[in-house]
VORONU-762669 format. One record per residue: x, y, z of N, C-alpha, C in turn; residue in three letters. Coordinates in steps of 0.05 Angstrom, whole numbers, padded with zeros to 5 digits, always signed. Example, Ala and Ser with C-alpha at 12.3 -4.5 7.8 and 13.67 -1.06 7.14 Angstrom:
# VORONU-762669
+00264-00114+00156+00246-00090+00156+00264-00066+00156ALA;+00257-00045+00142+00273-00021+00143+00258+00001+00157SER;
END
This chain:
# VORONU-762669
-00679-03167+02244-00693-03171+02265-00680-03151+02292UNK;-00705-03136+02300-00703-03118+02310-00699-03131+02357UNK;-00672-03116+02361-00662-03125+02385-00687-03104+02409UNK;-00696-03122+02431-00722-03108+02450-00691-03099+02472UNK;-00712-03081+02468-00689-03067+02503-00699-03074+02524UNK;-00693-03071+02560-00697-03074+02570-00734-03062+02571UNK;-00726-03039+02573-00748-03024+02580-00771-03033+02562UNK;-00770-03041+02541-00791-03056+02530-00782-03037+02487UNK;-00776-03019+02488-00770-02993+02468-00749-03005+02450UNK;-00771-03022+02430-00740-03024+02402-00721-03001+02393UNK;-00697-03022+02391-00676-02999+02392-00677-02980+02384UNK;-00685-02998+02355-00676-02976+02333-00702-02940+02324UNK;-00723-02952+02345-00737-02935+02348-00726-02903+02383UNK;-00721-02919+02387-00704-02900+02410-00683-02893+02393UNK;-00668-02887+02389-00654-02880+02369-00671-02855+02352UNK;-00685-02866+02343-00695-02843+02322-00710-02815+02346UNK;-00722-02830+02377-00730-02798+02377-00716-02787+02394UNK;-00689-02799+02391-00670-02783+02413-00656-02767+02384UNK;-00657-02761+02367-00657-02751+02344-00666-02739+02338UNK;-00706-02743+02337-00724-02714+02334-00713-02700+02353UNK;-00706-02702+02381-00717-02685+02405-00690-02670+02401UNK;-00673-02675+02380-00641-02649+02373-00657-02632+02353UNK;-00664-02640+02335-00685-02616+02319-00676-02594+02318UNK;-00678-02588+02303-00669-02555+02304-00644-02540+02313UNK;-00639-02560+02323-00604-02541+02344-00589-02536+02336UNK;-00577-02548+02309-00560-02544+02282-00563-02504+02269UNK;-00596-02514+02266-00609-02484+02261-00601-02462+02270UNK;-00604-02461+02297-00592-02441+02318-00576-02446+02312UNK;-00554-02459+02321-00524-02453+02327-00514-02451+02301UNK;-00525-02443+02273-00522-02437+02243-00526-02406+02264UNK;-00551-02402+02266-00558-02367+02259-00537-02355+02288UNK;-00525-02364+02315-00521-02342+02328-00481-02350+02317UNK;-00482-02372+02302-00447-02372+02289-00448-02353+02275UNK;-00468-02349+02260-00466-02331+02222-00478-02306+02236UNK;-00486-02294+02254-00499-02269+02281-00463-02258+02277UNK;-00444-02271+02290-00420-02272+02297-00405-02268+02273UNK;-00393-02274+02254-00390-02276+02228-00385-02255+02210UNK;-00420-02254+02210-00422-02227+02195-00420-02200+02220UNK;-00414-02198+02238-00397-02186+02247-00378-02176+02253UNK;-00372-02186+02243-00332-02187+02254-00333-02186+02227UNK;-00336-02194+02201-00327-02182+02181-00333-02154+02161UNK;-00366-02144+02172-00360-02115+02167-00351-02100+02184UNK;-00338-02110+02213-00320-02088+02220-00294-02090+02213UNK;-00285-02113+02197-00261-02113+02179-00265-02098+02164UNK;-00287-02102+02147-00292-02076+02118-00293-02046+02122UNK;-00305-02045+02149-00307-02010+02167-00284-02000+02172UNK;-00259-02025+02183-00246-02009+02197-00218-02005+02167UNK;-00223-02025+02147-00205-02024+02118-00223-01999+02109UNK;-00252-01994+02112-00247-01958+02099-00235-01948+02109UNK;-00236-01946+02152-00225-01922+02163-00197-01921+02149UNK;-00178-01937+02150-00141-01948+02143-00135-01933+02113UNK;-00158-01937+02084-00161-01918+02071-00167-01898+02075UNK;-00186-01875+02085-00196-01855+02092-00163-01840+02104UNK;-00156-01861+02124-00130-01850+02137-00097-01830+02102UNK;-00099-01865+02099-00075-01856+02065-00092-01834+02061UNK;-00102-01833+02040-00116-01807+02037-00108-01779+02033UNK;-00108-01774+02066-00108-01764+02088-00090-01748+02081UNK;-00061-01768+02093-00054-01767+02086-00024-01756+02064UNK;-00035-01774+02053-00022-01772+02008-00023-01739+02014UNK;-00059-01724+02011-00071-01698+02000-00040-01679+02027UNK;-00040-01691+02042-00017-01666+02056-00007-01663+02047UNK;+00012-01691+02044+00032-01694+02022+00046-01681+01999UNK;+00014-01675+01983+00010-01671+01964+00000-01637+01957UNK;-00012-01637+01980-00006-01605+01979+00021-01587+01988UNK;+00028-01607+02006+00058-01586+02019+00073-01582+01988UNK;+00073-01599+01962+00099-01601+01947+00080-01571+01938UNK;+00060-01575+01922+00039-01557+01910+00049-01538+01912UNK;+00050-01531+01940+00057-01506+01970+00087-01501+01959UNK;+00099-01521+01954+00133-01508+01958+00145-01499+01937UNK;+00126-01507+01917+00128-01494+01897+00126-01471+01884UNK;+00105-01460+01905+00090-01437+01885+00100-01404+01906UNK;+00127-01404+01898+00133-01391+01942+00124-01344+01921UNK;+00151-01337+01937+00135-01315+01924+00158-01316+01901UNK;+00172-01330+01893+00199-01337+01864+00180-01332+01841UNK;+00160-01351+01852+00151-01365+01830+00143-01352+01805UNK;+00138-01364+01778+00127-01333+01761+00103-01349+01749UNK;+00088-01362+01746+00054-01372+01753+00034-01359+01763UNK;+00017-01364+01740+00001-01338+01745-00010-01359+01770UNK;-00015-01375+01786-00038-01383+01814-00002-01378+01837UNK;+00020-01365+01823+00023-01359+01858+00036-01335+01865UNK;+00036-01320+01889+00044-01347+01913+00021-01359+01922UNK;+00032-01385+01929+00009-01393+01941-00014-01387+01961UNK;-00043-01380+01965-00047-01373+01993-00062-01391+02009UNK;-00065-01396+02022-00081-01416+02039-00106-01430+02033UNK;-00124-01400+02020-00150-01419+02001-00139-01436+01977UNK;-00111-01427+01956-00116-01444+01936-00108-01475+01954UNK;-00087-01482+01966-00073-01492+01986-00113-01519+01993UNK;-00128-01495+02000-00149-01513+02005-00164-01526+01983UNK;-00165-01508+01960-00181-01527+01940-00168-01546+01934UNK;-00140-01540+01927-00125-01558+01918-00124-01598+01942UNK;-00127-01592+01970-00132-01621+01988-00155-01631+01965UNK;-00179-01607+01971-00209-01622+01958-00210-01624+01932UNK;-00183-01616+01906-00184-01652+01889-00172-01659+01884UNK;-00140-01662+01905-00136-01691+01902-00157-01717+01927UNK;-00169-01696+01937-00177-01720+01959-00193-01744+01941UNK;-00186-01766+01964-00197-01797+01945-00216-01797+01946UNK;-00217-01833+01923-00248-01827+01908-00269-01835+01937UNK;-00298-01830+01961-00315-01841+01965-00297-01824+01989UNK;-00288-01796+01989-00280-01792+02012-00309-01754+02008UNK;-00309-01744+02027-00329-01711+02012-00304-01691+02032UNK;-00303-01686+02005-00289-01666+02001-00298-01637+02014UNK;-00320-01635+02027-00340-01619+02053-00317-01628+02077UNK;-00315-01639+02089-00308-01650+02114-00280-01652+02113UNK;-00261-01641+02093-00228-01640+02091-00230-01609+02100UNK;-00208-01612+02111-00200-01576+02118-00163-01575+02127UNK;-00159-01552+02111-00122-01557+02099-00120-01532+02116UNK;-00099-01532+02142-00092-01504+02147-00056-01507+02140UNK;-00056-01479+02130-00022-01470+02110-00019-01452+02120UNK;+00009-01463+02142+00030-01440+02149+00052-01442+02145UNK;+00070-01418+02138+00093-01409+02127+00107-01403+02165UNK;+00133-01420+02168+00149-01415+02193+00171-01418+02178UNK;+00191-01409+02205+00226-01392+02187+00238-01427+02200UNK;+00257-01435+02182+00268-01461+02194+00285-01459+02199UNK;+00298-01474+02226+00320-01487+02246+00341-01460+02244UNK;+00354-01459+02221+00369-01439+02212+00366-01412+02211UNK;+00341-01404+02204+00337-01368+02225+00335-01357+02196UNK;+00321-01366+02179+00322-01354+02137+00309-01327+02154UNK;+00294-01303+02150+00283-01294+02153+00272-01282+02141UNK;+00244-01277+02152+00222-01258+02135+00194-01289+02123UNK;+00206-01303+02139+00178-01320+02134+00161-01323+02151UNK;+00154-01312+02177+00119-01298+02189+00103-01306+02165UNK;+00093-01325+02154+00068-01318+02146+00072-01312+02127UNK;+00088-01307+02109+00108-01312+02085+00115-01324+02061UNK;+00109-01330+02046+00119-01361+02028+00151-01363+02012UNK;+00159-01353+02027+00184-01336+02013+00209-01366+02004UNK;+00231-01366+01986+00241-01394+01984+00261-01385+02004UNK;+00265-01411+02011+00280-01424+02034+00268-01420+02067UNK;+00240-01412+02061+00229-01411+02080+00205-01456+02081UNK;+00194-01455+02104+00185-01476+02103+00147-01476+02105UNK;+00133-01494+02095+00108-01481+02095+00091-01505+02106UNK;+00084-01513+02110+00060-01528+02130+00031-01537+02138UNK;+00034-01562+02116-00003-01563+02110-00008-01580+02136UNK;-00027-01581+02145-00048-01597+02169-00062-01603+02152UNK;-00074-01629+02146-00102-01631+02126-00114-01651+02150UNK;-00146-01649+02153-00169-01654+02181-00191-01668+02155UNK;-00194-01700+02164-00216-01704+02156-00233-01717+02176UNK;-00265-01703+02189-00285-01718+02192-00289-01752+02187UNK;-00285-01780+02201-00309-01797+02186-00311-01807+02203UNK;-00344-01821+02189-00346-01848+02214-00358-01861+02190UNK;-00361-01881+02219-00362-01911+02223-00394-01924+02204UNK;-00397-01939+02193-00420-01946+02177-00434-01969+02192UNK;-00417-01982+02202-00421-02013+02229-00444-01990+02244UNK;-00463-02003+02257-00473-01989+02289-00455-02003+02314UNK;-00441-02029+02308-00421-02037+02331-00400-02021+02342UNK;-00388-02009+02316-00363-01988+02320-00373-01966+02332UNK;-00348-01950+02345-00352-01919+02346-00373-01912+02327UNK;-00396-01887+02337-00412-01869+02332-00410-01840+02332UNK;-00395-01843+02353-00374-01810+02332-00363-01808+02319UNK;-00352-01781+02300-00334-01773+02277-00311-01777+02298UNK;-00296-01786+02272-00260-01806+02282-00244-01782+02268UNK;-00243-01759+02281-00214-01732+02267-00190-01754+02259UNK;-00189-01752+02241-00159-01765+02225-00145-01734+02219UNK;-00121-01739+02218-00104-01707+02222-00068-01720+02216UNK;-00069-01702+02184-00043-01706+02184-00030-01687+02176UNK;+00004-01675+02182+00017-01651+02180+00047-01662+02155UNK;+00042-01637+02140+00073-01638+02125+00087-01624+02122UNK;+00113-01629+02123+00123-01606+02121+00149-01612+02098UNK;+00156-01572+02082+00169-01574+02067+00187-01551+02058UNK;+00212-01550+02064+00224-01523+02036+00213-01515+02027UNK;+00211-01484+02017+00189-01461+01995+00229-01463+01972UNK;+00221-01483+01940+00245-01471+01934+00240-01448+01909UNK;+00214-01447+01905+00215-01416+01896+00199-01389+01899UNK;
END
């Protein structure tokens, strides 16, 4: 038996009318939440790519410094002594997957260590220090993140052994 409310409308019809007035609200709420959720997910992915890129930039600087430190003036290998162009080529070859080697630049300098070894100004002599700075211009893919290039830079130093 259906009870009749004071207004003369059966209760079951009144509830159905109320529910039909709210139809579609969950679809709108889901659309708004989904946009926010996907924005956060893609931002996390893009920042992960930036971290991956910085890791490989710093690794390339360390590897290039090690490579240049064993190719000083006392080295007997065919590619000795290391020149700045050789270090640039080496950095381009050890870059990570997904990195553009054309955006990588390596600056190599030979400097005197604090103990004052003579003959180190620009020459890869044993006992001198080689410094390699690697730069990479990174661009985010996701449109809500910074649009300009982000310069990632890593510097490494090592004493020349040969």
